[in-house]
C-alpha positions, 0 to 999 in steps of 0.5 A, a space after each residue: 500500500 505504501 511507497 514513499 518515498 551531513 561540515 562546519 566549513 560547508 555550513 558556514 559557506 551555506 550561511 554566507 550564500 543565503 542549505 517526496 516524493 511520497 515514493 522511494 524510487 530507484 529510477 533516476 529522474 531527469 536533471 532540471 534545466 539551469 536557472 537563466 541569468 535573469 533568475 526569473 522563476 517563470 523563465 526558469 520553469 518554462 525552460 524545464 523538460 516536458 516530463 517535468 512540466 507535465 506536473 505543473 498542473 498539479 504542483 504549481 511550482 511558480 505559485 508555490 515557491 513564490 508563496 513561500 518566498 523562495 529565491 535564488 541565493 537562499 539557504 533552503 531545507 527540503 524535507 524528504 528529497 530522495 530523488 524528488 521532483 522538487 529537488 532538481 528545481 530547487 538545486 538549480 533555481 537557488 543557484 551557486 550562491 544558494 545552498 540546498 539541505 536535504 532532511 530525511 526521516 530518522 534511522 529510528 523511523 525507517 524500520 517501521 515501514 512495512 517495505 523496509 528490508 535490510 538492504 533498503 535500511 542499509 541504503 538509508 544508513 548512507 543516505 546523506 552522502 549518497 544524496 549529495 553525490 547523486 544530486 551533484 549530477 542533477 545540477 549544472 554549473 550554477 547549482 546550489 551547494 548541497 548538505 543533508 541531515 536526518 530528522 532528530 539528529 540535526 548538526 548543531 552547526 546548522 542552527 539558525 542558518 536557513 531562510 526557508 524550510 520546505 516540506 512537500 508532502 512530508 508530514 503524514 508519515 511522521 504523524 502516522 508513526 507518532 500517532 501510533 505511539 512509535 516515537 515523537 517523530 513529528 515533534 522532533 522533526 518540527 523541533 529541527 525545523 524551528 532550530 535550523 531556521 533563522 529568526 523570521 525564517 519561513 516554514 512552508 508546508 504542502 500536504 495531502 488534505 483530509 476534509 473536515 468531515 472525514 474521521 480522525 482515524 482516516 486522517 491520522 497519517 495512515 492514508 496519507 491525508 491529514 486535517 488542516 487544523 490538526 497540522 496548524 495546531 502541531 506546528 504552532 505548538 512547536 513555536 511557529 506563527 501561522 502566516 497564511 494559506 493558499 488554495 493553489 494546490 487544492 484539487 476538488 476532484 480528489 474525494 477519497 472514501 475512508 478505505 482509500 489511500 492517497 497513493 492510489 492517485 498519480 504518480 503512484 497508481 497503487 492498486 491500479 495494476 494494468 487496469 487501463 480504465 482505472 488508471 484513466 479514471 485516476 488520471 481524471 482526478 489527478 494528484 491529491 487535494 493539498 493544503 499550502 500553509 506558511 509559518 514563521 519562526 518569531 524574530 
């Protein structure tokens, strides 16, 4: 059912430079085009390959990155980058004056996934260096500096160095295992987000949204969806100020039953198999209904 998808010198460099897919995939995604000299976000996005642009209708990268205030030269943390779609855009859009820091689930949490084989866990144990090595091939000559850490073990030298933390569809797994009593995974991740940001830094969340009429059991993270008010409560409890929200990533066609999971939808199509008719129906829905929330670390 589920597919989901580390220094002092470098950190100081990142600080001066102003560092999910939901699936875990072994298939390399195409490198994104480098940002044009104009640093225009619209022009940069327009220059991407067609297989990247095809998801714009669902992920609205221009509006999303603008809403969160992400600009070239910044230091940005991306939650659960993997070989994710947004990683390649950020790496090249931030440019050589920027820094991109990947943040992964903790090694205490990964074994809780049903698919976590010994081989998979061995790969996750060396994820930080592997991520940086792989990502060096995703960027051009103007790509951002790269760093990485695991939630719950953020290097102290990272603290207060980041302009924006961006979580694209990251929170449901953290919530799921915390709600199940397996550990304070969400609380620790949010504590890291708070610590890594500069005073006044922004925290942007895009997350599969459960509608208010769905049960709390459905919206506990196991199905991929979470409720908006619950997320706001958790993030405010971690010390953040709620700033604003946007409807840019909403999708009214996504109306799951209590038995359905978010991974039934593209790009995962879990459960569809070779059923062309079902896949066509899922394509007609598109990617999930998502909330887009912006928070600030107090000055």
